[in-house]
C-alpha positions as CSV (number, residue, x, y, z in Angstrom):
1,X,74.4,106.2,91.9
2,X,78.2,106.3,89.5
3,X,80.8,103.6,90.5
4,X,84.2,103.8,91.7
5,X,86.2,100.8,90.9
6,X,90.1,99.4,92.2
7,X,92.1,98.6,89.7
8,X,95.7,96.8,91.1
9,X,98.5,97.0,89.3
10,X,98.3,93.1,88.8
11,X,95.1,92.9,86.3
12,X,93.9,94.7,83.5
13,X,90.8,94.5,83.2
14,X,88.9,93.6,79.8
15,X,87.1,96.2,77.2
16,X,84.1,94.2,77.7
17,X,84.2,95.5,81.6
18,X,84.6,99.0,81.4
19,X,82.7,99.8,78.1
20,X,79.5,98.1,80.9
21,X,80.5,100.6,82.8
22,X,80.7,103.7,80.8
23,X,77.2,102.5,79.4
24,X,75.4,102.3,82.6
25,X,77.4,105.7,83.9
26,X,77.0,107.8,80.4
27,X,78.5,111.5,82.2
28,X,81.8,111.1,81.8
29,X,84.8,108.4,83.2
30,X,88.2,109.5,85.0
31,X,90.9,107.4,86.1
32,X,94.2,108.3,88.8
33,X,96.9,106.8,88.7
34,X,100.7,107.1,89.9
35,X,103.3,108.0,86.8
36,X,106.6,109.0,88.0
37,X,106.0,108.7,91.4
38,X,103.7,111.8,90.5
39,X,99.4,111.9,91.2
40,X,98.0,112.5,87.5
41,X,94.8,112.3,85.9
42,X,92.9,110.6,82.9
43,X,89.4,112.0,82.2
44,X,87.2,111.5,79.2
45,X,83.6,112.4,78.8
46,X,82.4,111.5,75.4
47,X,84.7,109.2,73.7
48,X,85.0,105.1,75.9
49,X,87.7,104.0,73.0
50,X,90.1,107.2,74.3
51,X,89.5,106.4,77.6
52,X,89.8,103.3,76.6
53,X,93.5,103.3,74.6
54,X,94.7,105.4,77.7
55,X,93.6,103.3,80.3
56,X,96.1,100.4,77.7
57,X,98.9,102.6,77.9
58,X,99.0,103.4,81.6
59,X,98.7,100.2,82.1
60,X,101.8,99.3,79.6
61,X,103.6,102.3,80.8
62,X,102.9,102.1,84.6
63,X,103.0,98.7,85.4
64,X,103.6,98.8,89.0
65,X,100.6,102.1,89.4
66,X,97.3,100.7,91.3
67,X,94.8,103.3,89.3
68,X,91.6,103.9,90.7
69,X,88.7,104.7,88.1
70,X,85.2,105.9,88.0
71,X,82.5,106.9,85.7
72,X,79.8,109.2,86.6
73,X,76.3,109.6,86.5
74,X,74.9,113.1,87.5
75,X,72.6,114.2,89.9
76,X,73.6,117.6,91.4
77,X,76.0,120.1,89.7
78,X,76.9,120.1,86.5
79,X,77.8,118.1,84.0
80,X,81.7,118.7,82.6
81,X,84.8,118.1,83.5
82,X,85.2,120.2,86.7
83,X,82.7,117.2,88.4
84,X,84.0,114.1,86.7
85,X,86.1,112.6,89.4
86,X,89.0,112.1,90.3
87,X,89.8,115.5,92.3
88,X,92.6,115.8,93.5
89,X,93.7,116.2,98.1
90,X,96.6,118.0,97.3
91,X,100.0,117.1,96.6
92,X,100.1,113.1,97.8
93,X,96.3,112.5,97.3
94,X,93.4,111.3,95.5
95,X,89.7,110.3,95.6
96,X,86.9,109.3,94.0
97,X,83.8,108.8,95.4
98,X,80.5,106.6,94.4
99,X,76.9,107.4,96.3
100,X,75.6,111.1,97.7
101,X,76.9,113.6,100.2
102,X,74.1,114.8,101.2
103,X,75.5,116.4,103.9
104,X,78.2,118.3,101.2
105,X,77.4,122.2,100.9
106,X,75.1,122.7,98.0
107,X,76.1,124.5,95.2
108,X,74.2,124.8,91.3
109,X,77.4,123.9,89.7
110,X,79.4,122.0,91.4
111,X,78.5,118.3,92.2
112,X,78.3,117.7,96.1
113,X,81.8,115.5,95.3
114,X,83.5,118.8,94.4
115,X,81.9,120.4,97.3
116,X,83.2,118.1,99.5
117,X,86.5,118.1,98.4
118,X,87.0,121.5,98.5
119,X,85.1,122.7,101.7
120,X,85.9,119.5,104.5
121,X,88.9,116.8,103.0
122,X,91.0,119.9,101.3
123,X,90.8,121.8,104.7
124,X,91.7,118.2,106.5
125,X,95.4,117.6,107.9
126,X,96.8,115.3,105.5
127,X,97.1,112.3,107.1
128,X,94.0,112.4,108.7
129,X,93.3,108.9,107.1
130,X,94.8,107.7,109.8
131,X,94.0,109.0,112.2
132,X,90.7,107.2,113.7
133,X,88.5,110.5,115.2
134,X,89.2,111.9,111.4
135,X,88.4,108.7,110.4
136,X,85.2,108.0,112.4
137,X,83.5,111.7,111.8
138,X,84.5,111.5,107.7
139,X,82.4,108.2,107.6
140,X,79.6,108.8,109.5
141,X,80.1,112.3,107.1
142,X,79.6,110.2,104.4
143,X,76.7,108.4,105.5
144,X,76.3,105.0,103.3
145,X,78.6,106.7,100.2
146,X,82.2,104.9,99.5
147,X,85.4,106.7,99.2
148,X,88.2,105.1,96.5
149,X,91.8,107.3,97.8
150,X,94.6,106.8,96.2
151,X,98.3,108.2,97.6
152,X,102.1,108.6,95.9
153,X,102.6,105.8,98.1
154,X,100.5,103.8,95.5
155,X,99.2,102.8,98.7
156,X,95.3,102.6,98.0
157,X,92.1,103.0,100.6
158,X,88.2,102.2,100.4
159,X,86.5,103.7,102.7
160,X,82.9,101.6,103.1
161,X,84.6,98.8,101.4
162,X,81.9,96.2,102.4
163,X,79.1,98.0,100.4
164,X,80.9,97.3,97.2
165,X,82.3,93.7,96.1
166,X,85.5,92.1,95.3
167,X,85.6,90.6,91.8
168,X,87.6,90.0,89.3
169,X,90.7,90.9,91.2
170,X,89.7,94.5,91.8
171,X,87.2,96.2,94.3
172,X,83.9,97.4,92.2
173,X,81.6,100.2,94.1
174,X,78.9,98.7,93.1
175,X,77.7,96.2,90.6
176,X,77.0,97.8,87.4
177,X,80.3,96.8,85.5
178,X,78.2,94.1,84.9
179,X,75.6,93.8,82.1
180,X,72.1,94.8,82.6
181,X,70.1,92.5,84.7
182,X,66.5,93.5,82.4
183,X,65.2,92.9,79.1
184,X,65.5,96.5,76.7
185,X,62.0,96.7,74.1
186,X,62.9,100.2,72.2
187,X,63.7,101.8,75.5
188,X,61.8,99.7,77.8
189,X,63.2,98.6,80.7
190,X,62.0,94.3,82.1
191,X,63.0,93.4,85.1
192,X,64.6,89.4,84.5
193,X,63.4,89.2,88.3
194,X,61.5,86.0,89.7
195,X,58.9,88.3,91.0
196,X,55.3,87.6,90.6
197,X,54.1,90.7,88.3
198,X,57.6,90.3,86.0
199,X,56.7,86.2,85.9
200,X,53.2,86.3,85.1
201,X,53.1,88.7,82.2
202,X,53.8,88.0,78.8
203,X,54.2,90.6,77.0
204,X,52.4,90.7,73.3
205,X,55.1,91.7,71.2
206,X,54.6,94.0,67.6
207,X,54.9,91.9,65.2
208,X,58.2,92.0,62.3
209,X,61.1,92.4,64.0
210,X,60.8,91.6,67.9
211,X,62.5,87.5,67.0
212,X,63.6,87.4,70.0
213,X,63.1,88.9,74.4
214,X,66.9,88.9,74.6
215,X,67.7,90.7,72.0
216,X,69.5,94.1,73.2
217,X,69.4,96.0,70.3
218,X,65.7,96.6,69.1
219,X,65.9,99.5,70.4
220,X,67.8,100.7,67.6
221,X,66.0,99.8,64.6
222,X,64.1,102.6,64.3
223,X,64.4,106.2,64.6
224,X,61.0,107.7,64.7
225,X,58.9,105.8,66.3
226,X,59.4,103.4,69.8
227,X,56.8,101.1,72.0
228,X,57.3,101.1,75.3
229,X,55.0,98.6,78.1
230,X,51.4,99.0,79.1
231,X,51.2,97.1,81.8
232,X,47.4,98.0,81.8
233,X,46.7,95.6,77.9
234,X,49.9,94.1,78.6
235,X,51.1,94.7,75.6
236,X,53.5,97.0,73.6
237,X,52.0,100.0,72.7
238,X,53.7,102.3,69.9
239,X,55.3,105.7,70.4
240,X,56.8,109.2,68.4
241,X,59.9,109.5,70.2
242,X,59.1,113.0,70.4
243,X,56.3,111.9,72.9
244,X,58.3,109.1,74.8
245,X,58.7,110.1,78.5
246,X,61.8,111.6,80.9
247,X,62.4,108.9,84.0
248,X,63.7,111.5,85.4
249,X,61.7,111.4,88.7
250,X,62.2,109.8,91.8
251,X,60.5,106.1,91.6
252,X,59.5,105.6,94.8
253,X,56.2,108.7,94.4
254,X,55.3,107.1,91.4
255,X,52.3,105.1,92.2
256,X,52.1,100.9,90.8
257,X,55.9,101.3,90.2
258,X,56.8,97.4,90.3
259,X,58.7,96.4,93.9
260,X,60.9,93.7,93.7
261,X,63.7,92.2,95.6
262,X,67.0,92.6,95.0
263,X,70.1,94.5,95.3
264,X,70.6,98.3,95.5
265,X,73.1,99.8,93.1
266,X,73.7,103.1,94.8
267,X,74.5,101.7,98.8
268,X,74.3,98.0,97.9
269,X,72.9,96.4,101.5
270,X,68.5,97.6,100.8
271,X,66.9,94.3,99.0
272,X,63.9,96.5,98.8
273,X,63.7,98.4,94.9
274,X,62.0,100.4,92.1
275,X,63.7,99.9,89.3
276,X,65.2,104.3,88.4
277,X,64.6,104.7,84.5
278,X,67.2,107.7,84.5
279,X,69.9,106.2,85.9
280,X,68.5,102.4,84.5
281,X,69.6,100.5,88.1
282,X,68.1,99.2,91.0
283,X,67.3,101.8,93.9
284,X,66.2,101.7,97.1
285,X,63.6,104.4,99.2
286,X,66.6,106.3,100.8
287,X,69.0,106.0,97.9
288,X,66.4,107.5,95.3
289,X,65.1,110.2,98.3
290,X,69.0,111.3,98.2
291,X,69.5,111.6,95.2
292,X,65.8,113.6,94.1
293,X,66.8,115.6,96.8
294,X,66.5,119.0,95.6
295,X,69.9,120.7,95.5
């Protein structure tokens, strides 16, 4: 999952856009920019306001630098600063990654991106990106992933650029910079789409607190219990927080999961999706298989 952003020097992203990225990709954030001609990174694991304050100061102090931004969702490796993007390849190049690099060497502690940088990119010639043959080999190696590079000449290069989207004057590797397309009821995500299953169900909500269909804050009102949608009864059942299910498995391996027509938020290519509660996003079968592959 994750999201990578190319922020050109003439664009300042609004705080709410980056906050949405932070909330949708919760395992750390980082940025890469040029400070007095030197590639510089900044990483943050827990405090969005601190991250945004640093972004704002970079925008003001280093006005000519493009900024590469990344928000991580962990699929492999530990959740820590070591695995937080961006990564420095050499004195002249740094990068971030969105997707799963299945071919990367495996390590229990390190992410696929960390291993890809250490075992592949750092061993290539410094100018590999300008060599058509090496570029094609790297592109084939990463599959449907996207790579975003910045060099000391303030040049940005995007591998698999067409699988992302240009919006707000920036390039985004997927659409998790946008507000969720799912209603949130006490931690239950209900798809806003127009599939038969989604459009014909009228939820029967608990009385007294559930006033609005699109109220995104209802999950914060009580710490001791929650509600989850019961598709068999067409109602929300009250459950204690301690007994809530952890949505950390492949939704394509579960029976009864809703399949709907959407754009996969990982590869931005496939349309037949299921909702991954662990990563709070639409995911196609191929990307889900990569995400939940043993590592």
